[in-house]
N, C-alpha and C positions, 0 to 999 in steps of 0.2 A: 132386542137386547133384554136381558134379565137383570134387574137391579134390586138392591135392598137385601134384607135378611129374610126372604120368603122361604117357605119349605122347598120350593123348586130349586132355589139357589143353594140351600143346604144339601139337597140331594146331589147336585153337581159338585159341590165342594167335597163331599164325602167320597164320591167316585174318583175325584182327582187324587185324593189322598190314598185310597185303597187300590185303585186300578180297576177293580171290578167287584161287584157284590150283588147279592140277591135282594129282592124286595123285602124279604123277611128280615135279613140282617140290617138293611138300611133302616127299616122301621124300628128295630130294636135300638140301634145307635141313636136315632133321632127322637125316640120316645113318642112316636105317633103310630097309628094303626097301619097294618100292612095294606089294607084296602086303600087308604089315603095315599100311601107311597106308590102303589100300583097305578093309581089314577095319574099321579104326577109323571111317573115313568112312561105311561102310555102317551101322554101329551109331549113329553120330551123326545120320545122316539119318533113320534109323528113329525115334530119340528126339526128332526135331524140332529139333535144334540146328544142322544145316546143310542146305542145299538145293543141288542140282546142276542144271546146264544145259549143253547141248552148245556147244562153241566151234567155230564154223565156220572151216574152213581152206580155202586155195586148192586144196590137194591132200591126199590121204590121208584117213584116217578122222578124223571129228571127235573131239575130246578133251573129257571132262567137266570143267567148272570148278565148283569148290565154293565156297560163300560162307556166311556165318553168317545165321541167321534172327534175328528179334527175340527169340525165346525164349532164344537163346544168351547174351544180355546178362546173364541171371540168374546165370551161373556165374562172372562176373568180380567181383572185390572191390568192395564198396559201403561207403560211409561216411556213410549218411544220418543215423544217430544222432549221429555226431560233428559233422556240419554243424548239426543241430538244436540240439545243446548249445552250439555256438559262437554261434549266432544268439540263443538265449535268454539267454546270458550277457551279450551286448551289450544286449539289451532290459532286463535287470535293472539293468545299470550306468547306462543312460540314463534309465529311468523308475521304477526301484525295484519292490518287490513288487506295488504297485498296478497297474503296467503289465502284469505277468505275469498277475495275476488277471483283468484286463480282456480280455487276449488269449484266454485259455482259456474265459472266459465267452462271448465272441463266437463262438469255434469251436463250442461246444456249441449255441448258439442257431442258428447257420447249419445245422448238421446236423439239429437238431430241425425247423426250418422246411422242410427238404427231405423229411422223412418223415411229418410230422404229417397230411398229406392222406390218407395210407394208413390212418390210425387213425380216420377219421370214421365214426361210427355204431357203433363197437365198445364193448363194456362194458369195465370195468377189467381183468379177467383176460385178455380177448382183446388189449387194448392192451399189457399187460405182456408177454405171451407174444411178441407181434410185436416189441416193442422189444428184448427179450432176444435174440431171433433175429437182429435187425439188428446188435446189438452183437457177437454171435458171428461174424458174417461177416468181421470183421477178424482172425479167428484167436485170439480171446480165450479160447476154451473156456468161454464163459459158460453158467451154469446157474442155475436158480431152485429154491428149496426153501421149504416152509412152516415157519415158526417161530412161537413164541408172541408174539414182538415184531412180526412182520410177514412179508413175503416177502423172503427173503434171496437176493440175486443175487451169485454168486461169479464173480470173474474169475480163472481159473486160469492164464492165460497172457497176460501184459501185453506187447503188441507194442512198447511204448515203455519197457520196464523200465529200461534204463540211463539214459535221459533222465529218466524219472520219479523215479529215486532221487536225482538231483541237483536236480530242480525239482519239488517236491511238487504244484505247481499243475497239472501234467499230469493228476493223478488226479482233479481236479475236473470234468473233461469228462463222465465217466459220470454222476455224481450230478446235475449241472446238466441234462444231456440228459434223464434219466429224470424229474426233477422237472417240467421244462417240458412234457414229453409226457403225463405221467400226472396232473399237477395235484395232487400229494401230497408229503408230506415224505419226504426221503431222509436216512438217517444212515449213517455208515461203521462197520462192525463190525471187519473185519480189514484190516490195512494192511501192505504190504511195508516201509513206513518204520518200523514197530514190530517189524520182523523176523518178521512172520507170513509164511507161505509164499505167500500170495496176498492180493488185496484183495477185500473183499466189502462190500455195501451192503444195508441193510434198508429196504425200501419199505413205508411205512405204508399200510394199506388205507383208502380214504375211509370216513368214518363212515356214509355213506348207502349203502355197497356191500352 
């Protein structure tokens, strides 16, 4: 991540506005030396944030034009959580709690349908391991541990934390998903809504396992 009002960030912002520019024109706009800009551009290109290509001229040496890559979009401010909260608030006012429950149940069912084919032929432990790994790909830092009550699945990093704190229905996605894929009961143990540091769920082992 690139934060703050550094020259590197100013270079990226200028390229976002202009589309493409040479080191010389960037230096002129920012009031710094071309050599300083070239050093930043070299590092940005190395890191995959900008790409260069020669600008053909009628005479003289070609000049390099720099533009942003798709990866550079990640360094600019995003408000995905704010948008999600606004949309969910509208859904709540239009359809009430039942509408929110239905939405997240459908989200869980859609994801379950997309991955259940990968669980065919596996036993319970193999399925659980694969489901926890799939949940972890979203950056949740999910892990499972054996307890007397069952298998505890802890979500140490909720990617939707701010939204989930306002709309508890968000937290229903994980237990709905696991229940549908594993065919067993899921109960919540820890919850950020109860001021626990993370959320966790207990997966009951099938009686015939």
